[in-house]
N, C-alpha and C positions, 0 to 999 in steps of 0.2 A: 544518103546518109541520114540515119535516124537522129532526131533531135535529142540533145543531151538535156537531162533534167537537173536543175540546181537545187540542192538540199541546203537550206539555211540552218545554221547551228544556233541553238539556244541552250547554253549550259547553266542550269540553275544550281551551281556549285560555288563554294567559297574559294576553291583552290585549282580550278582548271588553268592550264598554262597561259591561255590568252585572255579569256573573259571571266575568269573566276571572280565571284563577288559582285558582278555587274547586274545580275538579274535574280534578286532575292525576294521579290514580292510581286504580287499580281500586276501592279501598275507598270513596273519596269519590264516584266515579261511580255505583257500585251504591247507596250511601246516598241519593244524589239521585234515582236512578230509583225506589227504594223510596218516597221521599217523594212524588214526582209521581204514581206509580200509586195510592198510598193516598189521595191527594187527589182522584183521579178522572180522571187523564189517560187519553185514549183511544189515543194514540200518542206516541212520543218522537222528538225531532229532535236528532241528534248532529252537531255541527260542530267542525272542527279548524282553521278559518282565520277570523279575525275579519274581518267586513265592515263594521265601524263606520266612520264618516267618517274619512278620512285614514289608514286602516289600511294597513300594508305587507303584500304577499302573502308567503306562506310556500311553501317548496319542497314538491314532491310527496312526497318522502321524509319530511319532517317531519310533513306532514299525515297521512300513513298511520300514522306512529308514534303519533300522538295518537288517531286515531279507531278504528283496527281493534281494539285491545285493549278499548276502551270498548264497542264494539258487541258483541264476543264475550262480554264480562262480562254485559251486559244480556240478551243472547239466552239465555245459560245459565240465567237466572233467570226471564225472562218470555217469553210468546208473543205479546204485543201488538205491533202494527206499529212498526217502527223506520224513521225517515227519515234519510238521509245528506245533510247540508247541505254541498254541495261544487260547485265549478265545474270540477273536473278529472275526466276520464273514467276514468283509472286508479284514482283514489281511489274513485269510485263503483263501479267494477267489483269491487274488492277488498272494499268495504263490503258489497255485495250477497252476495258469497261468504261473508262473515263473519256474515251474518244479517239485514242490512237488507232492507227491503221496498219502499222508495220513495226517489226522488231529488228533492232540493230544490235547484234551481240558480238562484242569484240573477242569473246572467248570461243566463238564458233560452236556454241552449245556444249562446251566442255566443262564450264564452271559449275553449272547447276543441272544435275541429272533430271530434275523435274521439268526442265525447259522442253524436252522432247514430248512429254505428256501434254503440255500446253499446246504445242504445235499440232498435235493430233486432234485437238478440240476446236481448232480455228482454221481459217483458210488465208490468213494474212501473209504478205511477203515477209521474208526473213533475210537479213544480211548476215553472212558469216565471214569473219575476218581472220586472216593469218596473223599470229603473234608468236614469236619465239620467247618463251618464258611467261612472266606475268608483269603487270605494270610496275610492281615493286622491284623487279630484278632484270627486266628485259633489255635495258641499256647498259648493263654491267660490262658484258663482253660478248656481243652477238657474233657468232661464227657460222659461216656456210661454206660448203664446197661449191655449190651451184645455187645461188639464192632463187633464181627464177624456176629452175627445175624442182627444187625442194618445195617451193610454194605450190607449184602445179601438183606435185605428188600429194601434198597435204589436202588440197581441194578435191582431188580424185578420191582420196580416202573418205573425206567428209561427205561427198556426194553419194558414194556407194553406201555409206552407213545410213544416211538419210533415206535413201531409196529403200534400204532394207527395213527401215522403221515405218515404211508406208507413207512417206512424205512426198508429195508431188514436187518434182524438181523444178517445175515452172514457177514455183514460189521463191526459189533461192537466188539471191544476189551474192556475188563474191567480191570481197574487198581484200586486196593483197597486203594491206596493213602497213602503209608508209609510216616509218618512224616507230613501229612497234617491234623492237628487237632487231633493228637494222642500223647499220652505219650509213654515212653519206654515200659511199660507193654502192652499197646494197640498194639504197633508195633510187639512185640514178639508174642502176641496172633494171630495176623494176619499171621505172618510167620509160626507159628505152625499149622495153619489151612488153608493154601493156597489151598489145594486140595478141600476144601469145595466150594470155589468159582467156580471151574470147573464144579460143578453140575448144574450150570445155562446154560451150553452148549456153552459158549462163550470162545474164547481165553483169556488168562490172561497175562497182562503185569505187571512186577514188577519194580518199580522205587525206589531203596533203596540206590543207590550209594553214598558213602561218607557221609551219613546223620548223624545227630546229635546222634541218638540212638546208632550208632556204636561207636561213641566217648565216650558215656556214659558207654558202656560196656568195651571198651579196653583202655580208657584214652589216645586215640590218637587224634592228631589234624586232621583237614580236609584232608590235603595233605598226611596223613599217613594212610588213611583208605581203600586203595585199596585191601589189603589182606583180610580184614574183608568183604569188598564188594564181593570179589570173593568167599569167603566161603558161604555167603548167596546165591549167584547165584547158586552154586553147589547144595545146599540144596533145592533150588527152583525147580531144574530139577526133582527131585524125586516126587514132588507134582504136576507136570503137567503144570508148567508155560510155556507159549509159547514164551514170549519176556522178556529179561532183559535189562533195560536201564541203562547204566553205562558210567562213564568217562574214565576208564582205560580198554580198550578192551582186551589187551594182557593177563592180569592176569585172567580175567573172562573167556576168551577162554580156557585157560589151565584147570581151575577148572571144567568147563563144560565138557571138553573132558574126564576127569577122571570120573566124575559123570555119563556120558553117557556110558562109557565103563563098569562101574560096573553094571549099569542098564541093559545092554545088555546080561549079562551072567546069 
């Protein structure tokens, strides 16, 4: 069983659903990076635009103002991989120049046509995520006939398109987009069938941390969902997920250690 990598989240936004407003300056960003790395994070994901349900987009200038100093501060302190969570090509380009090593695009490269041009000039890994609709409307009334099958078809289309654009598919990571245009049942079906996505031959990233569906099941508020997040992380290990993206690294690290130990015997 391949070791799962833990991606620690640092949202430098005022309005993210879990940690919005927590990391607004270099001191707080570095302190959070220190905490995540000490807890066992393998890589860090920095985002400057909230993609929670009904979030409003921010300007390119504002997003750059938020993320570039944060990435620079983390890079001065650590050599571990940094991911830039953005839909904008110019933000991704400047983030890579500032020290980022990976692009995490929740729009699966559909938001900004210039993103594919940037990919041709780099060799960094890229996460493409499935989302029905946009952050502004994705949770209004998501409907699927076959949520797993439709996500698979979406990924096949994206991979074929990327290959046609000359992009090496070994760079591509797939994220089924838990909570992005999905109901509780949709999310549970995705989690139940995570291993199906691995049949496409790409690494799978799971971004489930503290999300609303966990609260619907456990009746816990956002800040009380780390245990539930860790449980899902452990279950994901058995289905071949390569990366879990979480807010609380310590609890997820312990859960994964147990899951990997069981899987090794």
